[in-house]
C-alpha positions as CSV (number, residue, x, y, z in Angstrom):
1,M,0.0,0.0,0.0
2,R,2.9,2.4,-0.7
3,G,1.7,3.5,-4.1
4,F,2.5,7.1,-3.4
5,Q,6.0,6.6,-2.0
6,D,8.1,9.6,-3.0
7,K,5.1,11.5,-4.3
8,V,4.0,14.9,-3.0
9,V,0.3,15.6,-2.4
10,L,-1.2,19.1,-1.7
11,I,-4.7,19.1,-0.2
12,T,-6.9,22.1,0.4
13,G,-9.5,22.0,3.1
14,A,-7.4,19.5,4.9
15,S,-8.3,20.5,8.5
16,S,-11.4,18.2,8.8
17,G,-13.7,15.7,7.2
18,I,-12.7,14.3,3.8
19,G,-9.6,16.5,3.6
20,A,-8.2,15.3,6.8
21,A,-9.1,11.7,6.0
22,L,-7.4,12.0,2.6
23,A,-4.2,13.3,4.4
24,R,-4.1,10.2,6.6
25,E,-4.7,7.9,3.7
26,F,-2.2,9.4,1.3
27,G,0.3,9.5,4.2
28,R,-0.4,5.8,4.9
29,R,0.5,5.1,1.3
30,G,3.8,6.8,1.5
31,A,3.1,10.4,0.3
32,S,4.6,13.6,1.6
33,L,1.8,16.1,2.3
34,V,1.1,19.8,2.1
35,L,-1.9,20.4,4.2
36,C,-3.8,23.6,3.5
37,A,-6.7,25.3,5.3
38,R,-7.6,28.3,7.4
39,R,-7.7,26.4,10.8
40,T,-3.9,26.1,11.2
41,S,-4.1,24.6,14.7
42,R,-6.0,21.6,13.3
43,L,-3.5,21.3,10.4
44,E,-0.5,21.3,12.8
45,A,-2.1,18.6,14.9
46,L,-2.8,16.6,11.7
47,A,0.8,17.1,10.5
48,R,2.1,15.7,13.9
49,E,-0.3,12.7,13.6
50,V,0.9,11.7,10.1
51,G,4.5,12.6,10.8
52,E,6.0,16.1,10.7
53,A,9.0,14.9,8.6
54,R,6.6,14.2,5.7
55,A,3.9,16.8,6.3
56,L,3.8,20.6,6.0
57,A,0.9,22.6,7.4
58,V,0.3,25.8,5.5
59,S,-2.3,28.5,6.3
60,C,-4.4,28.9,3.2
61,D,-7.7,30.6,2.3
62,V,-8.7,29.5,-1.2
63,T,-10.9,32.7,-1.5
64,R,-7.8,34.9,-1.3
65,D,-5.6,35.5,-4.3
66,G,-2.0,34.3,-3.8
67,D,-2.6,31.8,-0.9
68,V,-2.6,28.6,-3.0
69,E,0.3,29.9,-5.0
70,A,2.2,30.4,-1.7
71,A,1.3,26.9,-0.6
72,T,2.5,25.4,-3.9
73,A,5.7,27.3,-3.6
74,A,6.1,25.9,0.0
75,A,5.5,22.4,-1.3
76,V,8.3,22.7,-3.9
77,Q,10.7,24.4,-1.5
78,R,10.2,21.7,1.1
79,F,9.8,18.6,-1.0
80,G,11.1,19.6,-4.4
81,R,8.1,18.7,-6.5
82,L,4.3,18.3,-6.6
83,D,2.6,15.2,-8.0
84,V,-1.0,15.5,-6.8
85,A,-3.2,18.5,-6.0
86,V,-6.6,17.9,-4.4
87,A,-9.0,20.9,-4.6
88,N,-11.1,19.8,-1.7
89,A,-12.0,23.1,0.1
90,G,-15.7,23.9,0.0
91,F,-19.0,24.4,1.9
92,G,-22.7,24.6,1.1
93,V,-25.1,27.5,1.0
94,A,-28.7,26.3,1.5
95,G,-32.1,27.9,1.2
96,R,-34.9,28.8,-1.3
97,V,-33.6,31.1,-4.0
98,D,-36.2,33.7,-3.1
99,S,-34.9,33.8,0.4
100,L,-31.2,34.2,-0.6
101,T,-29.3,37.1,-2.0
102,L,-26.7,37.6,-4.8
103,D,-24.1,37.8,-2.1
104,D,-25.0,34.3,-0.9
105,F,-24.4,33.0,-4.4
106,R,-21.2,35.0,-4.7
107,R,-19.9,33.6,-1.4
108,Q,-20.7,30.1,-2.5
109,F,-19.0,30.4,-5.9
110,E,-16.0,32.2,-4.4
111,T,-15.1,29.1,-2.4
112,N,-16.4,26.2,-4.4
113,V,-15.7,27.4,-7.9
114,F,-13.1,30.2,-7.9
115,G,-11.3,28.5,-5.0
116,V,-11.0,25.4,-7.2
117,L,-9.8,27.5,-10.1
118,R,-7.2,29.2,-7.9
119,T,-5.9,25.7,-6.9
120,V,-5.8,24.7,-10.6
121,Y,-3.8,27.7,-11.7
122,A,-1.4,27.5,-8.7
123,A,-0.7,23.8,-9.0
124,L,-0.8,23.2,-12.8
125,P,2.7,24.4,-13.7
126,E,4.2,21.9,-11.2
127,L,1.9,19.1,-12.1
128,K,2.9,19.5,-15.8
129,K,6.5,18.9,-14.8
130,T,5.7,15.6,-13.0
131,R,2.8,14.6,-15.3
132,G,0.8,14.5,-12.1
133,T,-2.9,14.4,-11.1
134,L,-5.4,17.1,-10.4
135,A,-8.3,15.9,-8.2
136,L,-11.4,18.2,-8.1
137,M,-14.0,17.7,-5.4
138,G,-17.4,17.7,-7.0
139,S,-20.5,16.1,-5.6
140,V,-23.5,14.0,-6.5
141,S,-25.2,17.4,-6.3
142,G,-23.2,18.2,-9.4
143,H,-25.3,15.7,-11.2
144,V,-28.7,16.1,-9.4
145,S,-30.0,19.4,-8.2
146,A,-32.3,19.5,-5.2
147,P,-34.8,22.2,-4.1
148,G,-33.3,24.3,-1.3
149,M,-29.7,23.7,-2.5
150,A,-29.5,25.8,-5.6
151,P,-26.2,27.7,-4.8
152,Y,-24.4,24.5,-3.8
153,C,-25.7,22.4,-6.7
154,M,-24.8,25.2,-9.2
155,S,-21.3,25.4,-7.8
156,K,-20.8,21.6,-8.1
157,F,-22.3,21.5,-11.6
158,A,-19.7,24.1,-12.5
159,V,-16.9,22.0,-11.0
160,R,-18.0,19.0,-13.0
161,A,-18.0,21.1,-16.2
162,L,-14.5,22.4,-15.4
163,A,-13.2,18.8,-14.8
164,E,-14.6,17.5,-18.1
165,A,-13.1,20.4,-20.0
166,L,-9.7,20.2,-18.2
167,G,-9.5,16.4,-18.7
168,G,-9.4,16.9,-22.5
169,E,-7.2,20.0,-22.4
170,L,-4.5,18.5,-20.2
171,R,-4.2,15.0,-21.8
172,R,-1.3,16.0,-24.0
173,D,0.5,17.4,-21.0
174,G,0.3,14.1,-19.2
175,V,-1.8,15.6,-16.4
176,S,-4.8,13.5,-15.3
177,V,-8.0,15.1,-14.0
178,V,-10.1,13.1,-11.5
179,L,-13.5,14.4,-10.6
180,V,-14.5,13.2,-7.1
181,S,-18.3,13.1,-6.6
182,P,-19.2,12.1,-3.1
183,G,-22.7,11.5,-1.7
184,F,-23.3,11.8,2.0
185,V,-19.9,11.5,3.8
186,D,-19.2,12.3,7.4
187,S,-17.8,15.8,7.5
188,D,-18.5,19.4,8.7
189,I,-20.4,20.4,5.6
190,R,-23.9,19.8,7.0
191,R,-22.9,21.5,10.2
192,T,-21.7,24.7,8.4
193,D,-24.1,27.6,8.0
194,N,-24.4,29.9,4.9
195,Q,-21.7,32.2,6.2
196,G,-19.2,29.3,6.3
197,R,-19.3,29.0,10.1
198,V,-19.1,25.5,11.6
199,H,-21.6,24.6,14.3
200,N,-19.9,21.6,16.0
201,G,-22.9,20.7,18.2
202,A,-25.4,20.7,15.3
203,K,-27.2,17.4,14.6
204,D,-26.6,15.9,11.1
205,P,-30.0,15.9,9.4
206,V,-29.0,12.9,7.2
207,P,-29.8,9.5,8.7
208,S,-26.6,7.9,10.0
209,W,-27.1,4.7,7.9
210,L,-26.8,6.9,4.7
211,V,-23.5,8.6,5.8
212,M,-20.2,7.0,4.8
213,P,-17.3,7.4,7.2
214,A,-14.7,9.8,5.9
215,E,-12.0,7.2,6.2
216,R,-13.8,4.8,3.9
217,A,-14.5,7.6,1.4
218,A,-10.8,8.6,1.5
219,R,-9.7,5.1,0.6
220,R,-11.9,5.1,-2.4
221,I,-10.8,8.5,-3.5
222,V,-7.1,7.8,-3.2
223,H,-7.7,4.6,-5.2
224,A,-9.3,6.6,-7.9
225,V,-6.5,9.1,-7.9
226,E,-4.0,6.3,-8.2
227,R,-5.9,4.8,-11.1
228,R,-6.4,8.3,-12.7
229,V,-10.1,7.6,-13.4
230,P,-12.0,10.5,-15.0
231,E,-14.7,10.4,-12.2
232,A,-15.3,8.5,-9.0
233,I,-18.8,8.6,-7.5
234,I,-18.3,7.9,-3.9
235,T,-21.1,6.1,-1.8
236,G,-23.5,3.5,-3.2
237,H,-26.5,5.8,-2.8
238,G,-24.7,8.4,-4.8
239,Q,-24.1,6.0,-7.6
240,V,-27.8,4.9,-7.6
241,L,-29.0,8.5,-7.6
242,V,-26.8,9.5,-10.5
243,A,-27.9,6.4,-12.5
244,L,-31.6,7.1,-11.8
245,D,-31.2,10.7,-12.8
246,R,-29.8,9.6,-16.1
247,Y,-32.4,7.0,-16.8
248,A,-35.5,8.0,-14.7
249,R,-35.1,11.7,-14.2
250,G,-38.8,12.4,-13.7
251,L,-38.9,10.0,-10.8
252,V,-35.9,11.5,-9.1
253,R,-37.4,15.0,-9.4
254,V,-40.6,13.9,-7.7
255,V,-38.8,12.1,-4.8
256,L,-36.5,15.1,-4.2
257,R,-39.4,17.6,-4.2
258,R,-41.2,15.5,-1.6
259,S,-38.2,14.8,0.6
260,T,-36.5,18.2,0.7
261,R,-36.0,19.7,4.1
262,S,-33.6,22.2,5.7
263,R,-30.1,20.8,6.1
264,R,-28.4,23.7,7.9
265,P,-28.3,24.9,11.5
266,P,-29.7,28.5,11.9
267,S,-27.2,31.3,11.5
268,D,-26.2,33.1,14.7
């Protein structure tokens, strides 16, 4: 299980959830890690856990110009190269469109779309040198849009479009693009409000039997990155929903309309 021995992996949004689980899994498979997020105390604790000799914690806000470039430069300075970049940072804005504002949509796209683009632009020159892999964190919501989740779904549809375009553009450069589309995975995303604030005590509105542990999701994602597959839909229910949307779209729309409910704690 040392398939990433001597490889260097940069992960945004690495302080919790899928990002932290990916750091542990890539580290278990031999990679050196550049851990990027705003919550530096968590990153530093994670770096100690996976081994400080092979992990670098970098304060990074993907909504701020220059931060991901600085993280990439730190990766090259510390480890000499970059083989994989995982654009994982993101959150979800929820609510009816007529109850939201343009600023809500801008805030969503600034992180989930432009944050991904900042990661792409920062990492790509180094990935071309190593003929590496770019992993973009999409979602099943990038295939199936649900009432009450328009900003989030729009952002993930955009990420899917970006991944499909980049996959063709970068083939001649030897850079692979992997779109990761999770369903319900254990993370902070459903405990984060529309301002991007995490409510640690908030109850997850999704039934526990539907939620995949982040560690299991990370194993599947790392396997997909290693195989360089164009898209990995993570969780069985996600695969079923995407398949149903392709072949029985009307049924999916009826079910979603009937089952939609609020999935966010109230803002404070």
